[in-house]
C-alpha positions in Angstrom: 0.0 0.0 0.0 2.8 2.4 0.8 4.5 1.9 -2.5 1.2 2.5 -4.4 0.7 5.7 -2.4 4.2 6.9 -3.3 3.6 6.2 -7.0 0.3 8.2 -6.8 2.1 11.1 -5.1 4.9 11.2 -7.7 2.3 11.1 -10.5 0.4 14.0 -8.9 3.5 16.0 -8.4 4.5 15.5 -12.1 1.0 16.6 -13.2 1.2 19.7 -11.0 4.6 20.6 -12.4 3.4 20.1 -16.0 0.3 22.2 -15.4 2.3 24.9 -13.8 4.7 25.1 -16.8 1.8 25.1 -19.3 0.0 27.9 -17.3 3.2 30.0 -17.3 3.8 29.6 -21.0 0.1 30.1 -22.1 0.5 33.9 -22.0 3.6 33.8 -24.2 1.8 31.7 -26.7 -1.2 33.9 -26.7 0.9 37.0 -27.2 2.7 35.3 -30.1 -0.6 34.4 -31.7 -1.8 38.0 -31.3 1.3 39.4 -32.9 0.9 37.1 -35.8 -2.7 38.1 -36.4 -2.7 41.8 -35.5 -3.0 44.3 -38.3 -0.7 47.4 -38.5 -3.7 49.7 -39.2 -5.2 48.6 -35.9 -2.3 50.0 -33.9 -3.5 53.6 -33.5 -6.9 52.4 -32.3 -5.3 50.0 -29.8 -2.9 52.7 -28.6 -5.8 55.1 -28.1 -7.8 52.6 -26.1 -4.8 51.8 -23.9 -4.2 55.5 -23.2 -7.8 56.1 -22.3 -7.9 53.1 -19.9 -4.6 54.2 -18.3 -6.0 57.7 -17.7 -9.2 56.3 -16.3 -7.3 53.9 -13.9 -4.6 56.6 -13.1 -1.8 54.2 -14.0 1.0 54.4 -16.6 0.0 53.1 -20.1 2.7 50.4 -19.8 0.8 48.8 -16.9 -2.2 48.4 -19.2 0.0 46.9 -21.9 1.4 44.5 -19.4 -1.9 43.4 -18.0 -4.3 43.3 -21.0 -4.5 42.0 -24.5 -6.1 44.3 -27.1 -8.3 42.7 -29.7 -9.7 44.9 -32.5 -13.1 44.2 -34.1 -13.7 45.7 -37.5 -17.2 47.1 -38.2 -18.3 49.1 -41.2 -18.1 52.5 -39.6 -16.0 51.9 -36.5 -13.1 49.9 -34.9 -13.8 48.5 -31.5 -10.9 47.6 -29.3 -11.5 45.1 -26.5 -8.9 45.2 -23.7 -9.1 41.7 -22.4 -7.1 40.7 -19.3 -4.1 38.5 -20.0 -4.0 34.9 -18.9 -4.1 34.8 -15.1 -5.0 38.4 -14.6 -8.3 39.2 -12.9 -10.6 41.8 -14.3 -13.2 42.5 -16.9 -13.3 43.5 -20.5 -13.4 47.1 -21.6 -14.4 48.0 -25.1 -13.6 51.3 -26.8 -15.2 52.0 -30.2 -13.8 54.7 -32.5 -15.1 56.2 -35.6 -13.1 55.0 -38.6 -12.9 58.4 -40.3 -12.3 60.7 -37.3 -10.7 58.2 -34.9 -12.7 59.8 -32.1 -14.2 57.7 -29.3 -17.9 57.1 -29.9 -18.6 54.3 -27.4 -17.2 52.8 -24.3 -18.4 49.7 -22.5 -17.2 47.8 -19.4 -18.0 44.2 -18.7 -17.1 42.8 -15.3 -14.3 44.0 -13.1 
């Protein structure tokens, strides 16, 4: 019985280590995927959303960059940037919608937090 328990403990420890490593690397894989699929013309909208969130939260813009993942949705007359929390970061999703022609903010929504 003692040997069986030791085998189970070693297996569980191995599983815990594997899950920990996968959890740690998930954010890097997600960021790599985002960089491969992001469009250069979305950068000004994403930057504007990050600056607006930083001002609202009274933090440096770099902190928003470190904690969130911008995802841009293309609609006919607007670009909506969702600032989603990165893997393992608590928080909600904020959406900033900008007019395509004027690049002015036309809508802001916050889900969760």
